[in-house]
C-alpha positions in Angstrom: 104.5 76.8 102.7 101.8 77.7 105.1 101.5 80.7 107.4 103.2 79.1 110.4 106.1 77.9 108.4 106.5 81.3 106.8 106.5 83.0 110.2 109.2 80.6 111.5 111.3 81.1 108.4 111.0 84.9 108.8 112.3 84.8 112.3 115.3 82.6 111.5 116.1 84.7 108.4 115.8 88.0 110.2 118.2 87.1 112.9 120.9 86.1 110.5 120.5 82.3 110.3 118.8 81.5 113.6 120.8 83.0 116.4 119.3 82.3 119.8 117.7 85.2 121.6 119.1 86.3 125.0 118.3 84.7 128.3 114.6 84.8 129.1 113.5 83.3 125.8 115.4 80.0 126.0 112.2 78.0 125.8 111.3 79.6 122.5 114.9 79.0 121.3 114.7 75.3 122.3 111.3 75.0 120.5 112.7 76.4 117.3 115.8 74.2 117.6 113.5 71.1 118.0 111.6 72.1 114.9 114.8 72.5 113.0 116.2 69.2 114.1 112.9 67.4 113.5 112.6 68.6 109.9 116.3 68.2 109.2 117.3 70.1 106.0 113.7 70.4 104.8 113.2 73.9 106.2 116.4 75.2 104.7 115.5 73.8 101.3 112.1 75.4 101.5 113.5 78.7 102.4 116.1 78.5 99.6 113.5 77.3 97.2 111.1 80.2 97.9 113.7 82.9 97.9 113.3 84.7 94.6 116.8 85.8 93.7 115.7 87.8 90.7 113.8 90.1 93.0 116.3 90.1 95.9 119.3 92.4 96.7 122.1 91.5 99.0 125.9 91.7 99.5 128.2 91.8 97.5 125.6 93.6 95.3 127.2 92.1 92.2 125.9 93.8 89.0 123.9 96.5 90.7 123.7 99.5 88.5 125.4 97.6 85.6 124.0 98.5 82.2 124.1 94.9 81.0 124.1 92.2 83.6 122.5 93.5 86.7 119.0 92.9 88.0 118.9 96.3 89.8 119.2 99.9 88.6 120.6 102.8 90.6 119.0 106.3 90.3 120.1 109.7 91.5 122.6 109.9 94.3 122.4 106.2 95.3 125.8 104.5 95.7 126.9 100.9 96.1 129.2 100.4 99.1 130.8 97.2 100.4 128.3 96.7 103.2 125.2 98.5 102.0 123.6 100.6 99.3 123.3 104.2 100.3 120.2 105.8 98.9 121.2 109.2 100.2 124.1 110.5 102.2 123.7 112.8 105.3 123.8 115.8 103.0 121.0 118.2 102.1 118.9 118.1 98.9 119.9 114.6 97.8 117.7 111.8 96.4 118.4 108.3 95.3 116.8 105.0 94.5 117.4 101.4 93.5 114.9 99.5 91.3 114.4 95.9 90.3 114.5 95.4 86.6 112.3 92.3 86.7 108.5 92.6 87.1 107.0 90.4 89.8 104.2 88.0 88.9 103.9 86.3 92.3 100.5 86.2 93.8 101.6 85.8 97.5 104.9 87.2 98.6 106.9 88.6 101.5 109.6 91.3 101.2 112.2 91.5 104.0 114.0 94.8 104.3 117.3 95.1 106.3 118.0 98.9 106.6 119.8 101.5 108.7 119.0 105.2 109.1 121.7 107.3 110.9 123.1 110.8 110.8 124.3 113.8 112.8 121.0 115.5 113.2 119.2 115.4 116.6 115.6 114.2 117.0 113.2 115.9 114.6 116.2 117.6 113.0 116.7 114.9 110.4 115.0 113.7 107.3 113.2 112.7 105.4 113.1 108.9 105.4 112.7 106.3 102.7 110.0 104.2 100.9 109.6 100.7 99.7 107.7 100.4 96.5 105.7 97.9 94.5 104.5 100.0 91.5 103.7 99.9 87.8 106.3 102.5 87.0 110.0 102.4 88.0 113.0 104.7 87.9 110.9 107.9 88.0 112.2 110.4 90.5 109.7 112.6 92.3 108.6 114.3 95.5 107.3 111.2 97.5 110.5 110.1 99.3 112.4 110.4 96.1 109.9 108.8 93.7 106.9 110.0 91.6 103.5 111.0 93.0 100.2 109.7 91.8 101.8 106.3 91.4 100.0 103.0 90.7 100.7 100.4 93.4 101.9 100.2 96.9 104.1 102.4 99.0 105.4 101.7 102.5 107.0 104.8 104.0 109.5 105.1 106.9 109.0 108.8 107.6 111.5 110.3 110.0 110.4 114.0 110.0 107.0 115.4 111.1 105.8 118.1 108.7 102.4 118.7 110.3 103.2 121.2 113.1 100.2 120.6 115.4 100.0 116.8 115.3 100.5 115.5 118.8 99.2 111.9 118.9 101.8 110.7 116.4 105.5 110.1 117.4 108.1 110.0 114.7 109.8 108.2 113.0 106.6 106.7 111.7 105.8 103.9 109.3 102.7 104.0 107.1 101.3 102.4 103.9 99.4 103.8 100.9 97.8 102.1 98.0 97.2 104.3 94.9 95.4 103.8 91.7 97.0 106.9 90.2 94.4 109.3 91.3 95.7 110.1 94.8 98.3 112.7 95.8 100.6 112.1 98.8 100.0 115.0 101.2 103.4 116.1 102.5 102.1 118.8 104.7 100.0 116.2 106.7 102.6 113.4 106.5 100.4 111.4 104.2 97.6 111.0 106.8 94.6 111.5 104.4 95.6 108.5 102.3 97.2 106.3 105.0 96.0 102.7 105.4 97.6 102.3 108.8 100.9 102.8 110.6 103.0 102.7 113.8 105.8 104.5 115.5 109.2 103.0 114.9 112.3 104.5 116.6 114.8 103.4 114.0 117.4 106.2 113.9 121.0 105.9 115.1 120.7 102.4 116.5 123.6 100.1 117.2 121.7 96.9 116.3 120.1 95.7 113.1 116.7 97.0 112.0 114.3 95.0 109.8 110.9 95.6 108.2 108.7 92.9 106.5 106.0 93.6 104.0 103.7 90.6 103.5 101.0 90.2 100.9 98.9 87.1 101.2 95.3 86.5 100.1 94.7 90.2 99.5 95.9 91.0 103.0 98.7 93.5 103.5 100.8 93.1 106.7 103.8 95.1 107.8 105.9 93.9 110.8 109.0 95.4 112.3 112.0 94.1 114.2 113.8 97.2 115.5 114.5 96.6 119.2 117.5 94.3 118.9 115.4 91.4 120.4 114.9 89.4 117.2 111.2 89.6 117.7 108.6 90.8 115.2 106.1 93.4 116.2 102.9 94.2 114.3 102.7 97.5 112.6 100.0 97.4 109.8 97.3 94.9 109.0 94.9 95.7 106.2 92.5 93.2 104.5 91.0 93.6 101.1 94.1 95.0 99.3 94.1 94.2 95.6 97.4 94.6 93.9 98.0 93.7 90.2 100.8 91.4 89.3 103.6 92.5 87.0 104.7 95.5 89.0 108.2 96.4 90.1 109.9 96.5 93.5 112.1 99.4 94.5 113.2 101.6 97.3 113.9 105.4 97.3 114.9 108.2 99.7 115.2 112.0 99.7 116.7 114.7 101.9 115.8 118.3 102.0 116.9 121.0 104.4 117.4 118.1 106.9 119.3 114.9 106.1 120.3 111.4 107.1 122.2 108.5 105.7 119.6 106.0 104.4 121.2 102.6 103.8 119.7 99.4 102.4 121.6 96.3 103.5 119.4 93.8 101.8 116.0 93.3 100.2 114.9 89.6 100.1 111.7 88.6 98.4 110.1 85.2 99.2 107.3 83.5 97.3 104.7 82.2 99.8 102.8 79.0 98.9 99.3 79.4 100.3 96.3 77.0 100.0 93.1 78.5 98.7 89.5 77.3 98.7 87.5 77.5 95.4 85.8 80.6 96.8 89.1 82.2 97.5 90.4 81.3 94.1 87.4 83.1 92.6 87.8 86.1 94.8 91.5 86.4 94.3 91.4 86.4 90.5 93.5 88.8 88.5 93.0 92.5 89.2 94.0 95.4 86.9 94.1 98.4 89.2 95.4 98.7 92.8 92.5 99.2 95.2 91.5 98.6 98.8 88.0 97.2 99.4 85.6 99.3 101.5 88.1 102.2 101.7 86.4 105.6 101.6 89.0 107.7 99.8 88.4 109.9 96.7 89.1 108.0 93.5 89.6 104.7 95.3 86.3 103.0 94.5 86.7 99.4 93.4 87.0 99.3 89.6 84.6 97.2 87.5 86.3 94.0 86.4 86.9 94.0 82.7 84.6 91.6 80.8 86.1 88.4 79.4 86.2 87.7 75.7 83.4 85.1 76.0 81.1 87.5 78.0 81.7 90.3 75.4 80.9 87.8 72.6 77.7 86.6 74.2 76.5 90.2 74.9 77.1 91.2 71.2 75.6 87.9 69.9 72.4 88.2 71.9 72.1 91.9 71.1 72.2 91.1 67.4 69.7 88.3 67.9 67.4 90.8 69.7 67.8 93.3 66.9 67.0 90.8 64.2 64.0 89.5 66.2 62.7 93.0 66.5 63.1 93.6 62.8 61.3 90.4 61.9 58.4 91.2 64.3 58.3 94.7 62.8 58.0 93.3 59.3 55.3 90.9 60.2 53.3 93.5 62.0 53.7 95.9 59.0 52.6 93.3 56.5 49.5 92.5 58.5 48.7 96.2 58.8 49.0 96.4 55.0 46.6 93.5 54.5 44.1 95.0 56.8 44.3 98.3 55.0 43.7 96.7 51.6 40.6 94.8 52.9 39.1 98.0 54.2 39.8 99.7 50.9 37.9 97.0 48.9 
């Protein structure tokens, strides 16, 4: 499924099956309707085909937290409710998470997050937000929105409380992203700014309409879009090229409250596999990676790692090294014998 199809599918999915927007966007609605009629059931089949249920979470949340049959684990204060999974209640000093049990080996994917943040606190008297994770480790509580620091992988943070007192150019709530190879620490006092890849303001608290967030990873490009205004329209938030994420990591989401609190609810997580055509050059460029890294990013410890040598390359290096050593020994023996002959001739 190409980019355009994926975009159309995202819009239809996010508005709950393709509801038409309000008056003023009827032309766009008719265009989408024409596409749907023209393709018949094909689009629905593609959407269903590419939805990866083993990495998705939706009502009625069957088996979530079950020791035997479920695909998702609960951690901390997270609770399964009828209409949502509450990561934390509007109570101080709580933390909770839900983690997928199945590692994801998709190369190109899109995670749709349907969430709600609400509580009794007034503006900037609430906290702390939640995170969406794609990391090597799972089910490890910690200080970064309820999960461990110095993680390996990707974190997308919906931060609802400003810790940095003198910041003025940033309005909260604020969404940001971070890629970590395990060497970086999330700076709470500065709201993660030293390691941030990009971000945007997102007024997501106490809204009466649905709020959505999409994380898209295609051809080593990380994109985050938001639909939070009740208009069923996606808005760009983060766009970073050159992001290299290993396969086989886990999806999860976590939240934490401190002295301030909020209800942090996850209504659904839906992961889609994206089918993208690649040129031979792109295939070579997008080969398997072993550590998360962002190209050309000047952060301490985030230099691109050297790609591990293949078995053939290692064999050839060892083989030719041995040949060179044997050749050097043979040459040395020949030179030594000639020197010995010359010495005997001089003696006689």
